[in-house]
C-alpha positions as CSV (number, residue, x, y, z in Angstrom):
1,M,0.0,0.0,0.0
2,S,3.1,2.2,0.0
3,G,2.3,5.6,-1.5
4,A,-1.3,4.7,-2.2
5,T,-4.3,6.8,-1.2
6,V,-5.3,6.1,2.4
7,T,-8.7,4.6,2.5
8,I,-10.7,4.1,5.7
9,E,-11.1,0.4,4.9
10,D,-7.3,-0.1,4.6
11,L,-6.9,1.5,8.0
12,R,-9.7,-0.5,9.5
13,S,-8.0,-3.8,8.3
14,L,-4.6,-2.6,9.5
15,I,-5.9,-1.8,13.0
16,A,-7.9,-5.0,13.2
17,G,-4.8,-7.0,12.3
18,V,-2.9,-5.4,15.1
19,L,-5.7,-6.1,17.6
20,E,-6.4,-9.6,16.1
21,I,-10.1,-8.9,15.7
22,E,-12.5,-8.7,12.8
23,P,-12.4,-5.5,10.8
24,D,-16.1,-4.8,11.3
25,E,-15.3,-4.6,15.1
26,V,-13.3,-1.4,14.4
27,A,-16.2,1.0,14.0
28,D,-15.6,4.5,12.5
29,Q,-16.4,6.2,15.8
30,A,-15.2,3.6,18.3
31,H,-12.9,5.3,20.8
32,F,-9.4,3.8,20.6
33,T,-8.8,3.7,24.4
34,D,-12.3,3.3,25.9
35,Q,-13.9,0.9,23.4
36,L,-11.0,-0.8,21.6
37,D,-8.6,-1.1,24.5
38,I,-5.7,0.3,22.6
39,D,-2.9,1.1,25.0
40,S,0.4,3.0,24.3
41,L,2.2,-0.1,23.1
42,L,-0.5,-1.1,20.6
43,M,-0.8,2.5,19.4
44,L,3.0,2.5,18.8
45,E,2.6,-0.7,16.7
46,I,-0.3,0.8,14.7
47,S,1.7,4.0,14.2
48,T,4.7,2.0,12.9
49,R,2.6,0.0,10.5
50,V,0.8,3.1,9.2
51,D,4.1,4.9,8.6
52,N,5.4,1.9,6.6
53,A,2.2,1.4,4.6
54,F,1.4,4.9,3.5
55,D,4.7,6.8,3.5
56,V,3.4,9.4,5.9
57,P,5.9,11.3,8.2
58,E,7.2,9.3,11.1
59,N,4.9,9.2,14.2
60,T,2.1,10.9,12.3
61,V,-0.4,8.7,14.1
62,L,1.1,9.4,17.6
63,T,1.1,13.2,17.0
64,S,-2.3,13.4,15.3
65,G,-4.3,13.2,18.5
66,A,-6.8,11.1,16.8
67,S,-9.0,9.0,19.1
68,T,-11.2,7.2,16.5
69,L,-10.7,5.6,13.1
70,A,-12.6,8.4,11.4
71,E,-10.4,11.0,13.0
72,L,-7.2,9.1,12.1
73,H,-8.3,8.7,8.5
74,A,-8.9,12.5,8.3
75,A,-5.5,13.2,9.8
76,L,-3.6,10.9,7.5
77,T,-5.5,12.2,4.4
78,A,-4.4,15.7,5.3
79,Q,-0.8,14.6,5.6
80,L,-0.6,13.2,2.0
81,P,0.4,15.5,-0.8
82,A,-2.2,16.1,-3.5
83,R,-1.9,13.4,-6.2
84,A,-2.8,13.4,-9.8
85,A,-5.9,11.5,-10.7
86,A,-5.3,7.8,-10.7
87,H,-5.1,6.2,-14.2
88,P,-5.6,2.6,-15.2
89,L,-2.5,2.5,-17.3
90,I,0.9,1.8,-15.7
91,R,3.9,2.2,-18.1
92,P,7.1,0.8,-16.5
93,R,9.2,2.3,-19.3
94,T,7.5,5.4,-20.9
95,L,8.7,6.1,-24.4
96,N,8.1,9.3,-26.5
97,D,7.9,7.4,-29.8
98,P,7.6,3.6,-29.2
99,A,7.7,1.3,-32.2
100,V,5.1,-0.9,-30.6
101,R,2.7,-0.7,-27.7
102,L,1.7,-3.9,-25.9
103,F,-1.3,-3.7,-23.6
104,L,-1.4,-6.3,-20.8
105,F,-4.7,-7.3,-19.0
106,H,-4.5,-9.0,-15.6
107,H,-6.4,-11.9,-14.1
108,A,-9.4,-12.1,-11.7
109,G,-8.6,-10.9,-8.2
110,G,-5.3,-9.5,-9.5
111,S,-3.7,-6.3,-10.6
112,H,-1.0,-5.0,-13.0
113,L,1.6,-6.6,-10.6
114,L,1.0,-9.9,-12.5
115,Y,3.3,-8.4,-15.1
116,R,5.9,-6.9,-12.8
117,G,9.4,-7.3,-14.4
118,W,8.1,-8.1,-17.9
119,A,9.4,-4.9,-19.5
120,Q,13.0,-6.0,-19.2
121,H,12.3,-9.0,-21.5
122,F,10.9,-7.0,-24.5
123,P,12.6,-4.8,-27.1
124,E,13.8,-1.5,-25.9
125,D,11.7,0.4,-28.4
126,W,8.5,-1.3,-27.2
127,E,6.3,0.3,-24.6
128,L,4.4,-2.0,-22.2
129,C,1.1,-0.7,-20.9
130,L,-0.2,-2.6,-17.9
131,L,-3.9,-2.1,-17.4
132,E,-5.4,-1.9,-13.9
133,A,-9.0,-2.5,-13.1
134,P,-10.7,-0.2,-10.6
135,G,-10.7,-1.1,-6.9
136,R,-7.1,-2.1,-6.6
137,G,-3.6,-0.6,-6.6
138,Q,-3.6,3.0,-7.5
139,L,-7.3,2.8,-8.1
140,Q,-8.3,1.5,-4.7
141,A,-10.6,4.5,-4.1
142,L,-12.6,3.7,-7.2
143,P,-15.6,1.3,-7.1
144,L,-15.1,-2.2,-8.4
145,I,-16.7,-3.0,-11.8
146,D,-18.4,-6.4,-12.0
147,D,-19.8,-6.1,-15.6
148,C,-17.6,-7.1,-18.5
149,D,-19.0,-4.5,-21.0
150,Q,-18.6,-1.7,-18.5
151,L,-15.0,-2.6,-17.7
152,V,-14.3,-2.8,-21.5
153,D,-15.7,0.7,-21.8
154,Y,-13.4,1.9,-19.0
155,F,-10.3,0.4,-20.6
156,H,-11.4,1.6,-24.1
157,T,-11.5,5.1,-22.9
158,A,-8.1,4.8,-21.3
159,I,-6.2,3.4,-24.2
160,A,-7.9,5.2,-27.1
161,P,-5.3,8.0,-27.4
162,L,-2.5,5.4,-27.6
163,L,-3.6,3.4,-30.6
164,D,-1.6,5.6,-33.0
165,R,1.0,2.9,-33.9
166,P,1.3,-0.9,-34.1
167,F,-0.2,-2.4,-30.9
168,G,-1.1,-5.7,-29.4
169,F,-3.2,-7.2,-26.6
170,F,-2.2,-9.9,-24.1
171,G,-4.6,-11.1,-21.4
172,H,-4.3,-13.8,-18.8
173,S,-7.4,-15.6,-17.5
174,M,-10.0,-12.8,-17.0
175,G,-7.7,-10.6,-18.9
176,A,-8.0,-12.9,-22.0
177,L,-11.8,-12.2,-22.0
178,L,-11.2,-8.5,-21.7
179,A,-8.7,-8.5,-24.5
180,Y,-11.0,-10.4,-26.7
181,Q,-14.0,-8.2,-25.9
182,L,-12.1,-5.0,-26.4
183,T,-10.8,-6.3,-29.8
184,R,-14.4,-7.0,-30.8
185,R,-15.4,-3.5,-29.7
186,L,-12.7,-1.8,-31.7
187,H,-13.5,-4.0,-34.8
188,H,-17.2,-3.2,-34.5
189,E,-16.6,0.5,-34.3
190,G,-14.3,0.5,-37.3
191,G,-11.3,2.0,-35.5
192,P,-7.8,0.7,-35.2
193,I,-7.6,-2.9,-34.1
194,P,-4.7,-4.8,-32.6
195,D,-2.1,-6.2,-34.9
196,W,-2.0,-9.3,-32.7
197,V,-3.9,-10.7,-29.7
198,G,-2.6,-13.2,-27.2
199,V,-4.9,-15.1,-24.8
200,S,-3.7,-17.1,-21.9
201,A,-5.3,-19.7,-19.5
202,Y,-8.8,-19.1,-20.7
203,G,-11.0,-21.0,-23.0
204,I,-13.0,-19.3,-25.7
205,P,-16.1,-17.5,-24.3
206,R,-19.1,-19.8,-24.7
207,E,-22.5,-20.3,-23.2
208,A,-22.0,-21.5,-19.6
209,A,-23.0,-25.0,-18.7
210,T,-25.6,-25.4,-15.9
211,D,-23.1,-27.4,-13.8
212,E,-20.2,-25.0,-14.3
213,V,-18.4,-23.8,-11.2
214,R,-19.3,-20.3,-10.2
215,P,-16.8,-19.0,-7.7
216,H,-18.6,-15.8,-6.9
217,L,-21.4,-17.8,-5.3
218,M,-19.2,-20.0,-3.2
219,S,-19.1,-19.7,0.6
220,D,-16.0,-18.0,2.1
221,G,-14.4,-21.3,3.0
222,E,-15.2,-22.9,-0.4
223,L,-13.7,-19.9,-2.3
224,R,-10.5,-20.0,-0.3
225,R,-10.1,-23.8,-0.8
226,W,-10.8,-23.3,-4.5
227,L,-8.2,-20.6,-4.8
228,R,-5.7,-22.8,-3.1
229,D,-6.3,-25.6,-5.6
230,V,-6.0,-23.2,-8.5
231,G,-2.7,-21.8,-7.2
232,G,-1.3,-18.3,-7.7
233,S,-2.5,-16.9,-4.3
234,T,-0.1,-16.6,-1.4
235,P,-0.8,-18.4,1.9
236,Q,-0.8,-15.0,3.6
237,L,-3.7,-13.8,1.5
238,L,-5.8,-16.9,2.1
239,D,-4.9,-17.6,5.7
240,D,-4.6,-14.1,7.3
241,E,-8.1,-12.9,8.1
242,S,-7.3,-9.2,7.9
243,V,-5.6,-9.6,4.5
244,W,-8.4,-11.8,3.2
245,S,-11.1,-9.4,4.2
246,T,-9.4,-6.8,2.0
247,F,-9.1,-8.9,-1.1
248,A,-12.2,-11.1,-0.9
249,P,-14.5,-8.5,-2.3
250,V,-12.1,-8.1,-5.3
251,F,-12.1,-11.8,-6.0
252,R,-15.9,-12.0,-5.7
253,N,-16.4,-9.0,-8.0
254,D,-14.1,-10.3,-10.7
255,F,-15.6,-13.8,-10.6
256,K,-19.0,-12.3,-10.8
257,L,-17.9,-10.5,-14.0
258,L,-16.8,-13.8,-15.5
259,D,-19.7,-15.9,-14.2
260,T,-22.4,-13.5,-15.4
261,W,-21.1,-12.5,-18.7
262,T,-23.2,-13.7,-21.7
263,P,-21.1,-14.7,-24.7
264,P,-22.3,-13.5,-28.1
265,R,-24.2,-16.0,-30.2
266,S,-22.3,-17.0,-33.4
267,P,-19.8,-14.2,-33.1
268,E,-18.0,-13.1,-36.3
269,A,-14.4,-14.4,-36.5
270,L,-12.0,-11.5,-36.0
271,P,-9.5,-10.6,-38.7
272,V,-6.7,-10.5,-36.2
273,P,-3.8,-12.9,-35.7
274,L,-4.5,-14.7,-32.4
275,S,-2.1,-16.8,-30.3
276,V,-3.1,-19.0,-27.3
277,F,-1.0,-19.8,-24.3
278,G,-1.6,-22.1,-21.3
279,G,-0.2,-24.3,-18.6
280,S,0.0,-28.1,-19.2
281,G,-1.4,-28.7,-15.7
282,D,-4.1,-26.1,-15.7
283,E,-7.4,-27.7,-14.6
284,L,-9.4,-24.5,-15.5
285,A,-8.3,-24.3,-19.1
286,S,-7.9,-27.7,-20.9
287,E,-6.1,-28.1,-24.2
288,E,-9.5,-28.6,-25.9
289,S,-10.9,-25.3,-24.6
290,L,-7.8,-23.4,-25.5
291,L,-7.8,-24.8,-29.0
292,S,-11.4,-23.7,-29.5
293,W,-10.1,-20.1,-29.9
294,Q,-9.6,-21.1,-33.6
295,M,-13.3,-20.3,-34.1
296,A,-12.7,-16.7,-32.9
297,T,-10.2,-15.6,-35.5
298,T,-9.5,-16.0,-39.2
299,R,-5.8,-16.0,-38.5
300,F,-5.1,-18.5,-35.7
301,R,-1.4,-18.7,-34.7
302,G,-1.5,-21.8,-32.6
303,L,-1.3,-22.9,-29.0
304,Q,1.8,-22.9,-26.8
305,R,1.7,-24.7,-23.5
306,Y,4.2,-24.5,-20.6
307,D,4.8,-26.6,-17.5
308,G,2.6,-25.4,-14.7
309,N,-0.9,-24.7,-13.5
310,H,-3.2,-21.8,-14.1
311,F,-0.4,-19.4,-13.2
312,Y,2.2,-21.1,-15.3
313,L,3.4,-17.7,-16.6
314,M,4.9,-16.7,-13.2
315,S,7.6,-19.4,-13.8
316,H,8.1,-18.8,-17.5
317,Q,8.3,-15.0,-17.8
318,Q,11.3,-14.8,-20.1
319,P,10.3,-17.6,-22.7
320,L,6.7,-16.3,-22.7
321,A,7.9,-12.8,-23.4
322,A,10.1,-14.1,-26.2
323,A,7.1,-16.0,-27.7
324,V,4.9,-12.9,-27.5
325,T,7.6,-10.8,-29.1
326,A,8.0,-13.3,-32.0
327,A,4.2,-13.5,-32.5
328,M,3.8,-9.8,-32.6
329,R,6.7,-9.3,-35.0
330,S,5.4,-11.9,-37.3
331,A,2.0,-10.3,-37.3
332,T,3.4,-6.8,-38.2
333,A,5.9,-8.0,-40.7
């Protein structure tokens, strides 16, 4: 959370973690001393954690005189410098005149951090643009979006000024659906379309089966067990109650987006080169479902699979980046 906007929910979770209680027990107006039994040692621990999490001046909590969560939130907000409006595009290496722009879409429950470190594996004249959905990272203060078309609208607006040169899309899991849908949107509107699209760990959108797993409807325990089986989530996120309480709404929101989206009937095959990637041990995206992307394009570029599960790409960053670079170069040659 370093450097991020201080939200009252972040503070609530942080204080609850120190006190080892549920976040909803830290009411906005509950007095720290009288109702929450916070003594000087606990306040010092809270102060240290807040300093580290939000980059505020040292001992800001101790000197604020705040006696409730609401007062502390107001004091911390006043301490932070004014920030530019948060933007859903993160560019690790901003270029004035890039030869290519590659837009990367993250998975359900995730953020742009899925692609941390990717830029170093791509040509120096390529600009990577990491897309961040609202409600996480720099966009924590914005409401989550649980509708696919609305999130596509949001991303469309963000990237429209940057489609003035060769560009490609790569999306992992939920990001694959968003990359596909945004490509369909651009094609339908007659504007510039990607020179290449890469989809990862997600079968072609189709009508959902009645017995299909719907994570957003699972109980809390079921959802956590399911995420453990899928892989890609740290034990701290799934086992620490305060951390889980922060991220659970994001997971449920994104899974609702996936579970409730209605695929188009008999969609037109897109005139865009499309490559598919997946993990050989991914139980959520079988080889058959990945190969079915052939129906979505007139220029299918094949399937590449790597050792690993749904989050295989975390262990194959460099070879996957090389494959994406080669596919993009072939498409623009």
